[in-house]
DOMARNU-776312 format. One record per atom (N, C-alpha, C): residue number from 1; atom name; x, y, z. Coordinates in nm, 2 decimals, padded with zeros to 4 digits. Layout:
DOMARNU-776312
   resi   name        x        y        z
    NUM     CA        X        Y        Z
...
//
This chain:
DOMARNU-776312
   resi   name        x        y        z
      1      N    00.04   -00.11   -00.03
      1     CA    00.02    00.03    00.00
      1      C    00.07    00.13    00.00
      2      N    00.05    00.21   -00.04
      2     CA    00.10    00.28   -00.07
      2      C    00.11    00.47    00.03
      3      N    00.19    00.50    00.06
      3     CA    00.19    00.59    00.14
      3      C    00.09    00.75    00.13
      4      N    00.06    00.78    00.24
      4     CA   -00.10    00.88    00.23
      4      C   -00.01    01.02    00.10
      5      N   -00.02    01.08    00.06
      5     CA    00.00    01.19   -00.05
      5      C   -00.02    01.37    00.07
      6      N    00.08    01.42    00.14
      6     CA    00.05    01.50    00.22
      6      C    00.07    01.70    00.15
      7      N   -00.03    01.74    00.14
      7     CA    00.01    01.92    00.07
      7      C    00.06    01.98    00.11
      8      N    00.13    02.08    00.17
      8     CA    00.24    02.12    00.22
      8      C    00.17    02.29    00.24
      9      N    00.07    02.34    00.32
      9     CA    00.02    02.49    00.34
      9      C    00.13    02.60    00.35
     10      N    00.27    02.73    00.34
     10     CA    00.26    02.77    00.40
     10      C    00.29    02.89    00.41
     11      N    00.31    02.97    00.50
     11     CA    00.35    03.16    00.44
     11      C    00.47    03.17    00.32
     12      N    00.42    03.20    00.22
     12     CA    00.49    03.21    00.15
     12      C    00.65    03.28    00.21
     13      N    00.57    03.40    00.19
     13     CA    00.63    03.50    00.24
     13      C    00.72    03.53    00.40
     14      N    00.70    03.43    00.43
     14     CA    00.79    03.41    00.59
     14      C    00.80    03.30    00.59
     15      N    00.78    03.20    00.56
     15     CA    00.83    03.05    00.59
     15      C    00.92    02.96    00.53
     16      N    00.90    02.98    00.41
     16     CA    00.95    02.93    00.29
     16      C    01.09    02.83    00.37
     17      N    01.12    02.88    00.43
     17     CA    01.26    02.79    00.44
     17      C    01.17    02.73    00.56
     18      N    01.11    02.73    00.62
     18     CA    01.07    02.63    00.68
     18      C    01.01    02.48    00.59
     19      N    00.89    02.55    00.52
     19     CA    00.84    02.43    00.45
     19      C    01.00    02.36    00.37
     20      N    01.08    02.45    00.35
     20     CA    01.22    02.34    00.34
     20      C    01.27    02.25    00.37
     21      N    01.27    02.25    00.54
     21     CA    01.32    02.24    00.57
     21      C    01.26    02.11    00.68
     22      N    01.09    02.07    00.70
     22     CA    00.97    02.04    00.68
     22      C    01.01    01.89    00.62
     23      N    01.00    01.96    00.49
     23     CA    00.96    01.91    00.34
     23      C    01.11    01.80    00.32
     24      N    01.18    01.82    00.41
     24     CA    01.33    01.77    00.35
     24      C    01.38    01.67    00.47
     25      N    01.39    01.68    00.54
     25     CA    01.34    01.57    00.67
     25      C    01.19    01.49    00.61
     26      N    01.11    01.53    00.61
     26     CA    00.97    01.45    00.61
     26      C    01.06    01.35    00.48
     27      N    01.12    01.36    00.38
     27     CA    01.21    01.30    00.25
     27      C    01.31    01.17    00.34
     28      N    01.32    01.23    00.42
     28     CA    01.50    01.18    00.49
     28      C    01.41    01.09    00.61
     29      N    01.33    01.05    00.64
     29     CA    01.30    01.02    00.81
     29      C    01.15    00.82    00.74
     30      N    01.14    00.84    00.82
     30     CA    01.02    00.75    00.83
     30      C    00.87    00.77    00.82
     31      N    00.83    00.88    00.78
     31     CA    00.73    00.97    00.78
     31      C    00.63    00.81    00.75
     32      N    00.48    00.90    00.79
     32     CA    00.40    00.80    00.75
     32      C    00.29    00.82    00.62
     33      N    00.32    00.95    00.59
     33     CA    00.35    00.97    00.39
     33      C    00.41    01.04    00.35
     34      N    00.40    01.09    00.24
     34     CA    00.49    01.19    00.10
     34      C    00.43    01.30    00.15
     35      N    00.58    01.39    00.05
     35     CA    00.50    01.55    00.06
     35      C    00.54    01.51   -00.05
     36      N    00.42    01.58   -00.16
     36     CA    00.51    01.66   -00.31
     36      C    00.50    01.84   -00.26
     37      N    00.59    01.88   -00.29
     37     CA    00.62    02.01   -00.46
     37      C    00.56    02.04   -00.48
     38      N    00.43    02.13   -00.44
     38     CA    00.30    02.11   -00.50
     38      C    00.33    02.28   -00.48
     39      N    00.42    02.30   -00.46
     39     CA    00.38    02.52   -00.41
     39      C    00.38    02.59   -00.66
     40      N    00.27    02.69   -00.58
     40     CA    00.30    02.76   -00.73
     40      C    00.46    02.74   -00.74
     41      N    00.47    02.75   -00.84
     41     CA    00.61    02.80   -00.88
     41      C    00.65    02.96   -00.92
     42      N    00.53    02.99   -00.95
     42     CA    00.54    03.13   -01.08
     42      C    00.41    03.24   -00.97
     43      N    00.42    03.38   -01.04
     43     CA    00.24    03.41   -01.00
     43      C    00.21    03.41   -01.12
     44      N    00.11    03.40   -01.06
     44     CA   -00.02    03.38   -01.11
     44      C   -00.21    03.41   -01.11
     45      N   -00.20    03.50   -01.24
     45     CA   -00.38    03.53   -01.20
     45      C   -00.45    03.48   -01.08
     46      N   -00.51    03.47   -00.97
     46     CA   -00.57    03.46   -00.87
     46      C   -00.70    03.30   -00.92
     47      N   -00.74    03.32   -01.04
     47     CA   -00.82    03.26   -01.07
     47      C   -00.76    03.16   -01.10
     48      N   -00.62    03.11   -01.19
     48     CA   -00.62    03.01   -01.21
     48      C   -00.51    02.90   -01.07
     49      N   -00.45    03.05   -01.05
     49     CA   -00.37    03.01   -00.88
     49      C   -00.52    02.86   -00.80
     50      N   -00.62    02.95   -00.82
     50     CA   -00.69    02.90   -00.70
     50      C   -00.79    02.79   -00.74
     51      N   -00.80    02.75   -00.88
     51     CA   -00.82    02.66   -00.99
     51      C   -00.71    02.53   -00.98
     52      N   -00.58    02.51   -01.00
     52     CA   -00.49    02.48   -00.99
     52      C   -00.41    02.41   -00.88
     53      N   -00.41    02.48   -00.76
     53     CA   -00.44    02.42   -00.63
     53      C   -00.50    02.38   -00.54
     54      N   -00.66    02.37   -00.58
     54     CA   -00.74    02.26   -00.58
     54      C   -00.70    02.18   -00.53
     55      N   -00.72    02.17   -00.74
     55     CA   -00.72    02.01   -00.80
     55      C   -00.59    01.92   -00.71
     56      N   -00.48    02.01   -00.70
     56     CA   -00.35    02.01   -00.68
     56      C   -00.41    01.91   -00.54
     57      N   -00.51    01.91   -00.41
     57     CA   -00.55    01.93   -00.27
     57      C   -00.62    01.82   -00.32
     58      N   -00.72    01.85   -00.34
     58     CA   -00.77    01.71   -00.49
     58      C   -00.76    01.62   -00.43
     59      N   -00.59    01.63   -00.50
     59     CA   -00.52    01.50   -00.53
     59      C   -00.42    01.40   -00.36
     60      N   -00.51    01.49   -00.27
     60     CA   -00.38    01.43   -00.13
     60      C   -00.47    01.36   -00.09
     61      N   -00.42    01.33    00.07
     61     CA   -00.48    01.25    00.10
     61      C   -00.54    01.34    00.32
     62      N   -00.44    01.47    00.25
     62     CA   -00.39    01.48    00.41
     62      C   -00.37    01.64    00.36
     63      N   -00.38    01.78    00.45
     63     CA   -00.35    01.89    00.35
     63      C   -00.23    01.94    00.52
     64      N   -00.12    01.93    00.55
     64     CA   -00.05    02.02    00.66
     64      C   -00.04    02.07    00.70
     65      N   -00.07    02.23    00.69
     65     CA   -00.07    02.36    00.73
     65      C    00.05    02.47    00.87
     66      N    00.19    02.48    00.82
     66     CA    00.32    02.52    00.86
     66      C    00.24    02.63    00.91
     67      N    00.24    02.67    01.03
     67     CA    00.22    02.81    01.12
     67      C    00.34    02.85    01.13
     68      N    00.37    02.94    01.08
     68     CA    00.54    03.04    01.20
     68      C    00.39    03.18    01.25
     69      N    00.48    03.31    01.32
     69     CA    00.35    03.41    01.40
     69      C    00.26    03.45    01.27
     70      N    00.30    03.47    01.19
     70     CA    00.23    03.57    01.11
     70      C    00.12    03.45    00.99
     71      N    00.18    03.35    01.00
     71     CA    00.08    03.34    00.87
     71      C   -00.08    03.30    00.87
     72      N   -00.13    03.38    01.00
     72     CA   -00.30    03.36    00.95
     72      C   -00.29    03.48    00.86
     73      N   -00.21    03.54    00.80
     73     CA   -00.22    03.69    00.77
     73      C   -00.22    03.64    00.64
     74      N   -00.18    03.52    00.62
     74     CA   -00.18    03.47    00.45
     74      C   -00.30    03.42    00.43
     75      N   -00.31    03.51    00.29
     75     CA   -00.46    03.45    00.25
     75      C   -00.46    03.35    00.12
     76      N   -00.35    03.26    00.10
     76     CA   -00.36    03.13   -00.01
     76      C   -00.37    03.08    00.11
     77      N   -00.26    03.02    00.25
     77     CA   -00.28    02.99    00.37
     77      C   -00.39    02.94    00.34
     78      N   -00.51    03.05    00.49
     78     CA   -00.69    03.04    00.46
     78      C   -00.74    02.96    00.32
     79      N   -00.72    03.00    00.20
     79     CA   -00.84    02.92    00.14
     79      C   -00.79    02.84    00.07
     80      N   -00.62    02.79    00.06
     80     CA   -00.60    02.69    00.10
     80      C   -00.71    02.54    00.23
     81      N   -00.71    02.62    00.33
     81     CA   -00.77    02.52    00.42
     81      C   -00.92    02.47    00.35
     82      N   -00.92    02.62    00.34
     82     CA   -01.11    02.60    00.25
     82      C   -01.07    02.56    00.15
     83      N   -01.08    02.51    00.04
     83     CA   -01.04    02.42   -00.06
     83      C   -01.00    02.22   -00.02
     84      N   -00.94    02.28    00.13
     84     CA   -00.96    02.15    00.17
     84      C   -01.05    02.02    00.23
     85      N   -01.10    02.20    00.30
     85     CA   -01.20    02.15    00.37
     85      C   -01.38    02.04    00.33
     86      N   -01.35    02.19    00.19
     86     CA   -01.50    02.17    00.07
     86      C   -01.48    02.03    00.05
     87      N   -01.30    01.94    00.01
     87     CA   -01.32    01.85   -00.04
     87      C   -01.28    01.69    00.09
     88      N   -01.31    01.77    00.17
     88     CA   -01.32    01.71    00.27
     88      C   -01.18    01.63    00.29
     89      N   -01.07    01.70    00.30
     89     CA   -00.96    01.65    00.34
     89      C   -00.88    01.69    00.43
     90      N   -00.87    01.61    00.53
     90     CA   -00.82    01.60    00.68
     90      C   -00.71    01.75    00.72
     91      N   -00.73    01.81    00.75
     91     CA   -00.68    01.96    00.76
     91      C   -00.54    01.95    00.95
     92      N   -00.45    01.95    00.97
     92     CA   -00.36    01.98    01.09
     92      C   -00.21    02.11    01.07
     93      N   -00.21    02.15    01.17
     93     CA   -00.12    02.20    01.18
     93      C    00.00    02.14    01.24
     94      N    00.15    02.24    01.25
     94     CA    00.25    02.22    01.29
     94      C    00.33    02.33    01.34
     95      N    00.34    02.38    01.41
     95     CA    00.37    02.51    01.49
     95      C    00.55    02.49    01.43
     96      N    00.59    02.59    01.33
     96     CA    00.74    02.64    01.29
     96      C    00.76    02.78    01.31
     97      N    00.91    02.80    01.36
     97     CA    00.97    02.91    01.36
     97      C    00.97    03.02    01.49
     98      N    00.98    02.96    01.62
     98     CA    00.92    03.01    01.74
     98      C    00.76    03.04    01.79
     99      N    00.68    03.01    01.70
     99     CA    00.56    02.99    01.62
     99      C    00.44    02.88    01.78
    100      N    00.38    02.91    01.87
    100     CA    00.34    02.81    01.99
    100      C    00.22    02.83    01.97
    101      N    00.16    02.71    02.12
    101     CA   -00.04    02.76    02.14
    101      C   -00.10    02.93    02.18
    102      N   -00.02    03.04    02.18
    102     CA   -00.06    03.10    02.15
    102      C   -00.02    03.22    02.05
    103      N    00.00    03.15    01.93
    103     CA    00.00    03.21    01.80
    103      C   -00.12    03.19    01.76
    104      N   -00.20    03.31    01.66
    104     CA   -00.29    03.35    01.60
    104      C   -00.31    03.20    01.48
    105      N   -00.42    03.17    01.46
    105     CA   -00.42    03.07    01.37
    105      C   -00.50    03.10    01.23
    106      N   -00.46    03.07    01.08
    106     CA   -00.53    03.13    01.03
    106      C   -00.70    03.05    01.02
    107      N   -00.79    03.13    00.99
    107     CA   -00.92    03.14    00.94
    107      C   -00.92    02.96    00.88
    108      N   -01.02    02.90    01.06
    108     CA   -01.04    02.71    00.92
    108      C   -00.89    02.62    01.00
    109      N   -00.80    02.64    01.06
    109     CA   -00.68    02.63    01.16
    109      C   -00.80    02.54    01.27
    110      N   -00.82    02.45    01.32
    110     CA   -00.84    02.40    01.50
    110      C   -00.69    02.41    01.50
    111      N   -00.77    02.44    01.68
    111     CA   -00.56    02.44    01.76
    111      C   -00.58    02.36    01.84
    112      N   -00.64    02.21    01.83
    112     CA   -00.65    02.13    01.87
    112      C   -00.59    01.98    01.78
    113      N   -00.61    02.04    01.65
    113     CA   -00.56    02.04    01.52
    113      C   -00.39    02.08    01.54
    114      N   -00.33    02.13    01.54
    114     CA   -00.19    02.18    01.55
    114      C   -00.11    02.18    01.64
    115      N   -00.01    02.14    01.67
    115     CA    00.10    02.07    01.70
    115      C    00.22    02.09    01.74
    116      N    00.35    02.13    01.80
    116     CA    00.50    02.15    01.80
    116      C    00.57    02.02    01.71
//
């Protein structure tokens, strides 16, 4: 049986480094899921971006949100959470870059589904 596929949602402006570390660590360990780097590689018009990302999330089994101190301000992260929920893709968060249980979360991400 193949491992589930995970989509990584992150604040591009503030947590790109943490995303690289997280994906690298996951690929070099015995994680129970595969991470695909399906981030948009270039700037796209909003409707194109939404269609592309929604289709990618639909091909995944879970969405992992990397929660930094400013992730709650990232509209793309919020949109990705909405896409996942509308497609019944489970969502959970992982605190990164000094964020913790006092950090404000993006809309749609539950505190009890966010870990250190």
